[in-house]
N, C-alpha and C positions, 0 to 999 in steps of 0.2 A: 213234706206232705203237701200235696197240691192245694192251692187256694181254692175256696168256694166262690163261684161266679154267680150263682142264682139258686136258692133254696126253697122258694116258695111256690113251686110250679106243681100242678097236680093235672094228670091227664089219666082219670080212672078207666078209661076204655082201653088203653094201650096193653096192659098186662093180659087181657083177655084175648088178644091177638097174638100172642107170643106162642108158639113157634111159627105161626102158619105164614102164608105169602103175603098177607095184608099188613104184618107188623112194620116192615121196613117203610112202604110208602106212608103209612098212618104215623109214624114217628117223625119222618122227614118233614111231613105237611104240619104236625103240631109244634116243632121247632121252628118251621119257616113262618107260622103264624104269629109268632110272637112280635111281629112288627118290624118297623125298620127305623133306623136312625136312634135317636135319643130315648124314643118311646120303648125299645127293647133292650131290657136289662143286660141281656147276655152281650149285646153288641157294645153297650156303655162299658162294661167290664173287660172285655176283649181289646178296646181300642187303644190300650197301651197309652193314654194320656191324649189321645186324638180324639176329634169329634166324630162320632159314626155318622156317615152318610146316610141321606134319606133314600137309600136304593134297599131292593130286597136282599136277603142273604141267601145262601143256597147251601144246602146240607147235604152230606154225604156218609152214610154208614159204612164204617171202616172194619168192624168187629163186634161182635157180642159175645160176652162170656155169661154163661148161666150159672146163678149161684143160688143156693137154697131160698134166700129172701129177696134177691136182687138180681136184676139184669145190668150188668156193666157194659156200657156201649161207649166204643171209640168213635168220636164224630169228628169228621172235617167240617170246618167252616169256612166259606168264601163270602168275604163282605168288602164293604169300601169304607175308607176313612177320609175324612177332610183335613188337608193341611193346609193351615191360614197362613196367609202372607208368604206363599213359597212361588207365585206366579206374578206375571207382569200385572202391575197395579195392584199388587196385594190381594187378588182374588183367591178364593180358597180353591185348592187343586184336590181331585179325588185320587185316592191311592188303593189299588186292590191289595187285599191282605188274605191271608190263610192262616189259620190256628186249627190245631186239634184239642179237643176238649173230652172230658170223660163225663158221660151221663149215667148216673145211678138211678134206675127205675125200681122202686119198691114194687114187688110183685103183689103184694096184698092190697094196697089201696091206690097206686098210681102216682103217688108222689115223686117228683123229679127233682135230684140235685145235679146241677151241672158244675164241674171242676175243671180247673185248668189242668192239663195234661203236663207231665214232669218231663 
């Protein structure tokens, strides 16, 4: 079972946009607005033990599966992490990363659970 990355997110406006053309850009903006670096719970969870860089993340919707109570959304996340002590003078070095996650959007209230993809 995939691990839960974040479960306390709520975007009540998103379910009303499905299945229209406004859904994808609004979803992308909602996830990208979570912030950057350690302020973003998604990046902190995805970092794999690395410290998330204070740079914006980029989100790409890959697939949406419509279920009775949920929209199950496969999402690609592009972001950077800091590798401490890997460069000259022990300066942290940024490394680009990509992960896929599963977002489960409750169609009734807009609560969103983010899970690591298997």
